[in-house]
N, C-alpha and C positions, 0 to 999 in steps of 0.2 A: 231165109232161114229164121224161122221161128226159136225163139231160147224156148228151154222148160226150165223154170222155178217155181221153187214151192214156194204156194201162195197162201197170205194167212198164218203162216208158220202150220199146217196143217200136217205138212209132209207130204202133199199132194204132188205132181207136177200139174202146170198149167199152161195152155201158148195163149200166149197173146193175139188176141184180134186186131188190136190197136195198133197199127203202124206204129206210133207214135208211143205209147207203153214197150212196142217192140224195141225201138233204137234203145229207150232209155236202158233197158233191161238187160243192155251189153254191160254198160260199167256201173251198174245194183249189185253185180254176182257175187261181190265176194257176201253180200246179206240173205244169203238164201240161205232159207232155216236157221237165221240167228234168233235166238229168243229177245227180248228185252230184258237188259240188262237190270234194271231197277226195279221190275213190276213184281208185285205182290201178287197178280193172280193172273190167267189167262186173258189177255186182251186182242183189241181187233187191229189197234194200231203198232202192230210188229214194226221193228226197224224198215224190212222191206218197203211194206206198204206207204210206210210215215215219211221216205226219204222219196217216194215218187210221188207222192203228194209234194212233199215240199218241192220239186225239182220243177213238177209242172207247176204249182204255184207262181216262182220265180218266170217263167216262161209266158204268163196272163200280165195283158195290157188293162184290167179292170183296173178302178179307183181304189178302194177297199181290199183290203188281205179277206176279209169274208164274201168278199164276192169270188176271190180269189180261187178259196176254197172251194166254194160250190161247184167253181167250174169243171177244177182240178176233179172233186166226186165225181161229177160227171163223166168224167172223162173213164174214171178206174170202176165205174159202175160195168163198165161195156165185158170189160173183163175179173172182174171180184163179183164171182156170184153169190149167192145170198148163205147157204151156209159158211164164205169165208168171209163175208162182208167186210169191208173197215166201217170205221168210225163213220158219225154225222153229220158230226159239229168240229167249226175251226178253232173254239178251246178245245176239247179233246184232242184234236189233232196239236198245238202248241203242247199238252203238258206232255204228251208222248216224245215230240221232241226234245222238252226239257229232261225228260226220265234219261234219254240216250244220246246227251250232247257231248257226254261225256269220252266216250267209243265211237260213235258212227261217223260223226265226218271226220274223226283220224284215218278210219280204216277207209271210208273211200277218198281220203285226200290220196294215203299210199296208193289203191288201185289205181288211179287217175295217172297217178306219175308214171305208172307202166304202159298206160294206154296212149299218153300222151308221149316217152321215149319212142313207142313204136314208129310213131307219126311222126317223129323229128328226125329218127333215121330215115325214113321215107322223102323228107322235103327237103334235109342237107345233107343227101347221099354224095353228093358233088362237094360240098365245104369240109375245110382243116378243123375247123371247131363246129361247135352246136354252139347257136349265139343266140345267147338269151338277155333281155336286158329288164332293170330291178330300177321303181320310182314307187312312189308311195301317194296317196290321195286321203281326202278327207269326207266324209258324207255327212250330211248333216241330219239330226235326229231334232223329233218333235222335244217342246221343251216341257217336259216334264221331269216332275224331282225325282223319280226313279232311275232315269236316264242321266241326269247331273251327278247322282249319288253314283253311278255304272261309268258314266264316261268322263266328266267332268265337260267343264267352261273351257271351250280352248281357246286360241289367240283370237278367236274375232268377238271376244266376249259379250256375244250375244243369245246362243243359243247352244245346246250340245253336240259334242260332233265325236264320231269314230274312227279313228284313224286305219288306215291297212297299208301294207306294203306287198307287192308284188311281183315277182318273177313271170316272164312271158318273153313266150317264141317272139321273133322279131318279124318274122314274114305273114303268119295267123294269128299274133293275140291269145296264142293258147297258152293260159297258166301253168304254172310250172308246180308252185308252192304260193302258197301267202300267209300272213299272219292280222291278224286285228289288235288293237290294242285302243288306248283311251284316243282323246283327241290330242294331249300333248304325250304322246309315245313319239318313240326314236325309231327313225325308218334304218338309221345305222346298226341298231340293237336287234332289229327286226333280221334283218340282213345274216347279222350273227349267226341268229338262231336255225336258218333256213341255207347257210352252208354249205352242212353235211350232205344237205340232200342232192343238194346240185349234183348230173351227170357226167362222167368221164367225159374230157376233150370241151370242156367248157368255156365259150370265150364273154365275158360277161359284160355289158354295157351299161353305165349310169353317169350320171350327171354330176356336179361339184358337191353334192351334199354327202356322197359317202365316198369322200376323201376322208385320208386319213393311215396313220400306221397301223390302228389294228384292223382294219378291215382288209387292207391290203395284205399286208402278211399273213393273215388266217387264210386269206385266197391263194394267195403261193403255196403255203405249206400244204394245203390239199389238193394241190398238184393243179387248178383250176388256172386260166387267161383269164385279164381281165383289160379293159379300156377305159380311161373314167376319165373325166375332164376336172380340171383341174383350174384354180383361178387367185387368186390372193389369199386366200386362208391357207393354204399348201405353201409348207417350208423345206425348200430341199436344198441338199449339197453337192457339189461335185471335188473331185479331183482328192477322192477319201483314198484311192490306193491307181495311184498315179504310173505307175510301172507295169500295171497292169494291160494289155494288149488293145481289150476292148474300149476303156476308158477314150482311147485316142480317134475314135469316130465321132468322138464331138458330142453327142445327143445325153451319155450315160449320166444318171442322176444318182441320187439315194435318197432316201424316208429314213430319216434315223431322230425318235425325238428327243431333243436335249436332255429334257427331266430323266430319262430313260437309260440314259445310254450306257450303264453299265451294266445293265439288267439284260436289256436287248440285245442281238445283233443290227448291223445295218441292212435296209433292203435294198439290193438294187435295182434298179428303173430304168428305161426311156423314156425319153421326153420328147413329143412327136408335135411340134406343130404344123396345124392346118389351114384352111378358110382363108382369107382373103387377108392382102396388105393391111387393109383398113381395119377388120374385123376378125383379127384372127382365135382362134380357138387352141387350147394347151391341151391334150392328153398324155397322161400316163400307161405304160403298159409293161409286165415282167416278159412280154417279149424282145429280147433281146436283140437279137441278126435281124439287122434290115433284109437278108433275101427271103427269112420266115413273114415278115408284112411291113413294105414300104409306106411311107408314108402317104400316097394314092389311095394307099387299100385302105391305111387306116382310118382317112378321112371319110372313104366311101362306107366302109363296115358301121362308122362311129354314127352316120345318117339313119343307120338302121335302126337305132334306138328311137325315132318316132314310132316304131310299132306297138311301144308302152304308152305309150297316149292315143295312139288310137285303140288300144283296149279299153283305157276307161272311158273315152269318148262312147262307145259300144254300150259299157255298163252301166254308163250312167245315164244316159240320153236314150240310146236303145232299148236297154233295158227297163228304164227305170228308176235307177237308183241312185241319184244325185241326193234325193230326200228320205231318207228310213219313213214306216209307218208305224210300226211298234210303239206305244205307249213307255214298256214295260223294259227296262234298261236287257236284262237276261233275253228278251226275247229278242228285244232291238238285235242283240248280238248274233243271236239266232236266222236272223232273219239275214244278215250281213252273209254269214258264212255260208248258208245254201242257197243265196245270189250268187256267190262263188264258185262255189259247187254245179249249177246250177248254168253257169257261164262256161266252164270247162266242158261240161256233156254235149251244150248247143253248138260250140265250135269244134268238139269234135264228131257230131253224127253231120253237120256240114262238110268235115273237113275227106269224113271215109267216101261220102255220098261221091263228092268230086273224084278221090281219088277214083274209085269202084267205074266213072266214067271217063278215067283215063285225062281229067280235066285237070288245070294246074291249081292245087288246094292255096296257093298265094294270093290267087285271085277272091278267096271267100267274100265273097259279103255281108258283112253283119246282120244289115235292114233287112235285106233279102233272104237272112237265116231264118231272121225273126219274126220277121211275116209268114214263112212258110209254115213256121213252129205252131205260131198262134192257127191259123189257118184250120193246119190237120187237127187241133185242138178242139176247134170250135163246128169241124163241120159235122153235119147230121148225121150222112147215112157210112155206115160202119164199110160199108163193100166198095164206097169211092174214095175211100180216104188213103190206101195206100197208094194208088195211081196219083191222085193229087201231092203228095208228102214225095213223090219222087218224082214229079214231073220239077214241083216248084223249086226243091233243093240243087237238080239239076241245072237250072238255071241262077242261083243262087252268086254270083259271078259280077266283080267289078267290071267298069267300061273301061275300055282301054283309050281312053280321050287325056292327049296332052294339055295342061292346064298351060293358056301364054301367056296368063297375068298372073301378080302376087293372089292367094286367096288371103285378101285382108278387103272387110268391109269396108265403105267408101265415107259413113261417119262412121266416127270411132268417138262413144260415150265416156266422158269422163266424169266417174262417180266418187265417192269417199274413199269406198271401197277400191280403185282401181289402182294395179302395182307400177309400180314407176320399172321402165323397160331395163332389165337387169344385163349390166356389161360390167361383167369377170377381168380381171383385172390381169397381168400376169402373173405365176407363182413365184412368189419369194425365194430367189438361189444367193447362194454364199458359198465362196472357197470353203472347206476344211481345212479347220487349224493343223498343226504339228502334232497338237496333245490328242484330237480326234481321230486322225491318220495311227499313230500309237493305238489308242484306245482297240480301232475296227481292226486292227491285226492281231491283236492280245485274245480278241472274240473267236478267232478262226485256229487258235495255236492252243 
């Protein structure tokens, strides 16, 4: 069913003949009829038209942004007729996106979360929790003075880098929320900003970089559950309330920063050891009852955290965002922002197509999905595009073959930047002192 949207801010309804625009229009509906908030005159690059163009550019695989803009304009021209047509130049589009950067991306992020929540309820309707994972990653930027001023030089000491932290669905890699910062930004700070947006019933998975009392207590106070890996950088207490029955199960620990014990109460957690005897993995969670989360289930669920790594592989390699193209700092930030929005839209399109055909959306193939969207973007005859994209999206599935050997190259090149294997030490655990036990009781009296 085609969507009726106001095109070009003229107030007239317009049905999209191009099947790709028709699918994108579902997710940019909040921009229908919205005027450019900072434009001093009537413009052709309205928020609706500019957003569609930015998403189409992110889908395209051309080498330069100018070429991607031309391909996007060719796609828009099939539906935006002459008296309502959009702008014709790449610089005009970029100036429009800069004017709208303060309002439009935030509005779309909020709208996309409602679509994502609907999908999550469909995919995980038999799960006790909405299982999400969080992680951060860096994107290289062209070595220009503008990018250095905007993002700084990160720890590699060579080129400017942008840092983004993304919360994704572990099954499909569908982004829930994200934050963008400089190359030296903290992913913990990013997560603290996103905690308020997490859906009810969340079980958040994270690696050891997200350890610490501030993160854990903030998640617990908002009613969210978490399962986070810990190592030697974590300091935990035992025996803080020895008279309580729950401590007799033996795996109860407490997070309580020594320097702030007079200010904040202790946080009761459960320490779970999974993995093999020679390579143990230590997890902390605020799900205290073993019947609600067994050790076996905890290990099985934590392995799903790999879904966030698969998202970054799709975003950086399949979509081509391992290195950004913009040489101006403000535009580089917009390029990354619209890339993440386009990734969300693309995955939502693929999931909805599979659900419509009663196929498992957890088998969505990102590579096949992008191939289908790009083929539809560049195909010649409008009449054939709808059939082409429907058939391609229905086949965008991962195969069911099981790997018999480890996914590892035979030859591992050792370079100057090759990191050493990460071996996490067990968390530091000590018994609470008598003074700490008295102080803990005082917090609850």
